[in-house]
C-alpha positions, 0 to 999 in steps of 0.5 A, a space after each residue: 418489468 424486470 430489473 437489469 442484473 448489472 454484473 459488474 459494480 462498483 465496491 466498497 470506495 472510500 474517501 481514502 482512495 485520493 491517496 491512491 491516485 494521487 500516489 499512482 499520479 505522482 508515478 506517472 509522472 515521475 516515469 514521463 520526467 524521468 524519460 524525458 528530462 533526466 538523461 543526467 540524473 538516470 546515467 548516475 544511478 547512485 544520484 538517482 537513488 539519492 534523489 529518491 532518499 532526500 524525497 523520503 526525507 521530506 517526510 519529516 516535515 507533515 510529521 513534524 506539523 503533525 505532532 504540533 497539531 496534536 500536542 495539547 491532545 498528546 498532552 492530555 493522553 500523557 497526563 491520563 497515563 501518568 495517573 495510570 503509570 502511578 498505578 501499573 508503572 512497572 508493567 507500563 513501562 516494560 509494555 512501552 519499552 518492549 513496543 517502541 523496540 519493536 518498532 524500531 527494529 520494524 522500521 529499520 528492516 523495512 529501510 534495510 528492504 528498501 535499500 536492497 531491493 533498489 540498490 540491486 536495481 542499481 547493479 543490474 540496471 542494464 538487464 533488469 525486466 521493468 515489468 516483473 513489479 506484475 507478481 508483486 501481487 503474489 508475494 505480497 499476498 503471501 507474506 500477508 497471509 503469514 505476517 497479517 494473517 489474512 485470508 484470501 476468498 473465491 474471487 481473490 484466487 480467480 483475480 490472482 490466478 488471471 493477474 499471474 498468467 496474464 503476468 508471465 504472458 506478459 513477460 514471455 519473451 523478455 524472460 527467452 531473452 535474458 541471457 543469464 538465469 541468475 538475472 532472472 533470481 536478482 529480479 525475483 529478489 527485488 520484487 521479494 523484497 519489495 513486496 516483504 517491506 510494504 507488508 512490514 510496513 503495514 504490520 508497523 503501522 497497523 500494530 505498533 502505531 507507526 506513523 506512514 511519515 515517520 517510516 517514510 523518513 527513516 527509510 529516506 535517511 538510511 538510504 540517504 546514509 548509506 548511499 552517500 556512503 557507497 558513492 565517496 568510497 566506491 567507483 559505482 558513480 562519478 558525482 564529478 561528471 554529474 557536477 560538472 553537467 549542473 545547471 538550474 535546469 538540472 537542479 529543477 529537474 533534480 526537484 522535481 524528480 525528488 518531489 515526485 519520488 516522495 509523493 509516490 513513496 508516501 502515499 503509497 505507505 498511507 494507501 497500505 495504511 488505510 488499505 492493504 499491501 496490495 493497493 501499492 501494486 494498484 499505484 504501480 500499475 497505474 504508473 506504469 501506464 507511461 509505458 505506452 509513451 516509450 515502447 515503439 509502435 509495433 504489433 506487440 504494443 497492441 497485445 500489451 495494452 490489451 493484457 495490461 487493462 485486463 490486469 489492471 480490471 483484475 486488481 480492481 476486482 482483487 482489491 474490492 474496488 470492483 465487484 463481480 456479481 456472479 457465480 457469488 463471488 460478491 458474496 465475500 467481499 467486505 461490502 457484502 458482509 458489512 451489509 449481512 451483518 448490519 442486515 443480522 444487527 436489524 433482524 436482531 433489534 426488531 426481534 428484541 423490539 418484538 419480544 419486549 412489545 409482547 412483554 409489555 402487552 402480555 402485562 397490560 392483559 394480565 393488570 387488566 385481567 387483574 383489575 377485572 377479576 377484583 371488579 366482580 
């Protein structure tokens, strides 16, 4: 009896997928809360930015908690390092200083990029096309190829091409209706900065051993200081108007939005560390399902939903959560590469065992012949 062949299968999914799911749910909840309850905060873009920055600053608390838990282990490691430093003091100090300087430079750079894309969003909020984030997958992978030295495979080229084509179709009407061409350049600049920030964060966490919590805290702290200065010294927003409308309900909304943004950002960073910068786009697109509740129910929404589902599916293929088992597209997925490596190791081990067994039998035969010749 022939077994049924499945052309679509689940890829390599581990427990870290929970971080992606929590980040996506947080983004979804934030969109709903912001739409239906955040009218006052949304009317004040700098207050909204300060809300996000305060949320990111909360990352310091889990970082401190983890530090306390690992204090004993770090003490032992420091003792071991101290002994090594006695032998290799100069080279160790020089290497440690360079790594530390590089780490904080990268955090500062990502903080500036994060603030830059948010500030441009504030300035041109009324003219920004919301769903241009679809092109983040393209920008993220361009930067990943040059900075992280990643490589794309056939199934990723295929899925990326389909995502870009569908993204262009999805944005044809908004782009056509843009009155000013420079707004399109600003929108692209926002997405480029956001994508580059995530790739730099991956580089920092992977190669410079930065904690996602400390990256999140510094990004939030940098944005908080700069936004407060802009609020104080410019007329981009009016804090007194916001303050006069402040009551218990508004304070609760501010806190809930702050925590939701923190969850979205911090679990996004953890997802980038656990997987790839491309996975952040999955968080964005799942979180953007809330758009269904905001759109006017006319004929446009139905093809939009269909395109949206196809884009989500192809993103799952690109990130190897789903595998396509036809035309050899599954050959270069991490799951199949690992299976081939394991199979090769087992074959080599089996071959070595066979050689050892043959050698042992050969020795036994020679010993047996030797005994027979003596008896003769």
